[in-house]
C-alpha beads as a LAMMPS data file, in Angstrom:
LAMMPS data file: protein, C-alpha beads

100 atoms
99 bonds

1 atom types
1 bond types

-500.0 500.0 xlo xhi
-500.0 500.0 ylo yhi
-500.0 500.0 zlo zhi

Masses

1 110.0

Atoms # bond

1 1 1 296.829 395.937 -236.619
2 1 1 300.224 397.512 -236.610
3 1 1 303.712 396.395 -237.411
4 1 1 306.204 398.283 -235.298
5 1 1 309.747 398.608 -236.552
6 1 1 311.784 395.696 -235.314
7 1 1 309.950 392.896 -237.102
8 1 1 307.258 392.245 -234.503
9 1 1 303.647 392.222 -235.624
10 1 1 301.154 393.473 -233.098
11 1 1 297.622 392.237 -233.668
12 1 1 294.751 394.185 -232.185
13 1 1 291.690 391.893 -232.192
14 1 1 289.258 394.818 -232.019
15 1 1 290.744 396.222 -235.247
16 1 1 290.306 392.848 -236.921
17 1 1 286.669 392.818 -235.803
18 1 1 286.164 396.327 -237.195
19 1 1 287.796 395.309 -240.466
20 1 1 285.525 392.249 -240.622
21 1 1 282.478 394.411 -239.958
22 1 1 283.512 396.850 -242.706
23 1 1 283.904 393.969 -245.165
24 1 1 280.469 392.626 -244.218
25 1 1 278.938 396.076 -244.698
26 1 1 280.559 396.351 -248.117
27 1 1 279.213 392.919 -249.036
28 1 1 275.685 393.970 -248.082
29 1 1 275.965 397.212 -250.053
30 1 1 277.123 395.346 -253.142
31 1 1 274.324 392.784 -252.775
32 1 1 271.788 395.592 -252.602
33 1 1 272.837 397.117 -255.923
34 1 1 270.083 397.090 -258.515
35 1 1 271.650 396.520 -261.897
36 1 1 268.814 395.774 -264.300
37 1 1 267.173 399.162 -264.855
38 1 1 270.204 401.032 -266.275
39 1 1 270.829 398.246 -268.782
40 1 1 267.149 398.027 -269.674
41 1 1 267.009 401.777 -270.296
42 1 1 270.065 401.648 -272.551
43 1 1 268.749 398.607 -274.424
44 1 1 265.402 400.363 -274.929
45 1 1 267.180 403.277 -276.565
46 1 1 268.667 400.970 -279.202
47 1 1 265.864 398.527 -280.099
48 1 1 266.715 395.717 -282.496
49 1 1 270.459 396.337 -282.444
50 1 1 273.232 393.944 -281.445
51 1 1 274.095 396.341 -278.650
52 1 1 270.537 396.110 -277.361
53 1 1 270.753 392.310 -277.321
54 1 1 274.044 392.437 -275.428
55 1 1 272.594 394.926 -272.965
56 1 1 269.710 392.523 -272.413
57 1 1 272.169 389.878 -271.159
58 1 1 274.281 392.294 -269.155
59 1 1 272.167 392.482 -265.946
60 1 1 272.570 388.758 -265.295
61 1 1 276.315 388.959 -265.842
62 1 1 276.705 392.086 -263.731
63 1 1 274.588 390.667 -260.905
64 1 1 276.519 387.394 -260.857
65 1 1 279.772 389.345 -260.711
66 1 1 278.488 391.496 -257.846
67 1 1 277.272 388.362 -256.051
68 1 1 280.711 386.777 -256.390
69 1 1 282.432 389.888 -255.002
70 1 1 279.918 390.076 -252.175
71 1 1 280.453 386.414 -251.281
72 1 1 284.213 386.906 -251.262
73 1 1 283.906 389.916 -248.956
74 1 1 281.667 387.915 -246.610
75 1 1 284.267 385.150 -246.541
76 1 1 287.078 387.587 -245.792
77 1 1 284.911 389.133 -243.084
78 1 1 284.536 385.755 -241.399
79 1 1 288.290 385.154 -241.638
80 1 1 289.033 388.512 -240.013
81 1 1 286.532 387.907 -237.226
82 1 1 287.801 384.371 -236.688
83 1 1 291.373 385.616 -236.517
84 1 1 290.335 388.204 -233.932
85 1 1 288.882 385.434 -231.772
86 1 1 292.008 383.301 -232.260
87 1 1 294.357 386.100 -231.249
88 1 1 292.268 386.796 -228.159
89 1 1 292.519 383.134 -227.168
90 1 1 296.287 383.120 -227.693
91 1 1 296.698 386.332 -225.696
92 1 1 294.554 384.940 -222.875
93 1 1 296.585 381.732 -222.859
94 1 1 299.878 383.638 -222.734
95 1 1 298.676 385.774 -219.828
96 1 1 297.885 382.666 -217.776
97 1 1 300.851 380.659 -219.068
98 1 1 303.328 381.808 -216.411
99 1 1 300.946 381.231 -213.534
100 1 1 300.858 378.090 -211.566

Bonds

1 1 1 2
2 1 2 3
3 1 3 4
4 1 4 5
5 1 5 6
6 1 6 7
7 1 7 8
8 1 8 9
9 1 9 10
10 1 10 11
11 1 11 12
12 1 12 13
13 1 13 14
14 1 14 15
15 1 15 16
16 1 16 17
17 1 17 18
18 1 18 19
19 1 19 20
20 1 20 21
21 1 21 22
22 1 22 23
23 1 23 24
24 1 24 25
25 1 25 26
26 1 26 27
27 1 27 28
28 1 28 29
29 1 29 30
30 1 30 31
31 1 31 32
32 1 32 33
33 1 33 34
34 1 34 35
35 1 35 36
36 1 36 37
37 1 37 38
38 1 38 39
39 1 39 40
40 1 40 41
41 1 41 42
42 1 42 43
43 1 43 44
44 1 44 45
45 1 45 46
46 1 46 47
47 1 47 48
48 1 48 49
49 1 49 50
50 1 50 51
51 1 51 52
52 1 52 53
53 1 53 54
54 1 54 55
55 1 55 56
56 1 56 57
57 1 57 58
58 1 58 59
59 1 59 60
60 1 60 61
61 1 61 62
62 1 62 63
63 1 63 64
64 1 64 65
65 1 65 66
66 1 66 67
67 1 67 68
68 1 68 69
69 1 69 70
70 1 70 71
71 1 71 72
72 1 72 73
73 1 73 74
74 1 74 75
75 1 75 76
76 1 76 77
77 1 77 78
78 1 78 79
79 1 79 80
80 1 80 81
81 1 81 82
82 1 82 83
83 1 83 84
84 1 84 85
85 1 85 86
86 1 86 87
87 1 87 88
88 1 88 89
89 1 89 90
90 1 90 91
91 1 91 92
92 1 92 93
93 1 93 94
94 1 94 95
95 1 95 96
96 1 96 97
97 1 97 98
98 1 98 99
99 1 99 100
């Protein structure tokens, strides 16, 4: 997408599709993160402490946060891809609009 000087916004559907694909890739990378082992290792180094107990709960919290971010990125990806399709339809309609 670009916004040339003069107040007109030019939408390039292919760029929106690429942006959507990048968001989807980021979502997959976040979903693939393994969060438990670092917390487990830290908790094991401090057995019986309050910190160890907190570290024991941390993987669930971290994973749920990552899942929420991943879901949001997937949603934004779908919006970007949907907008690309919408702009293509509008451009196609405008091209044929003057014919007849």
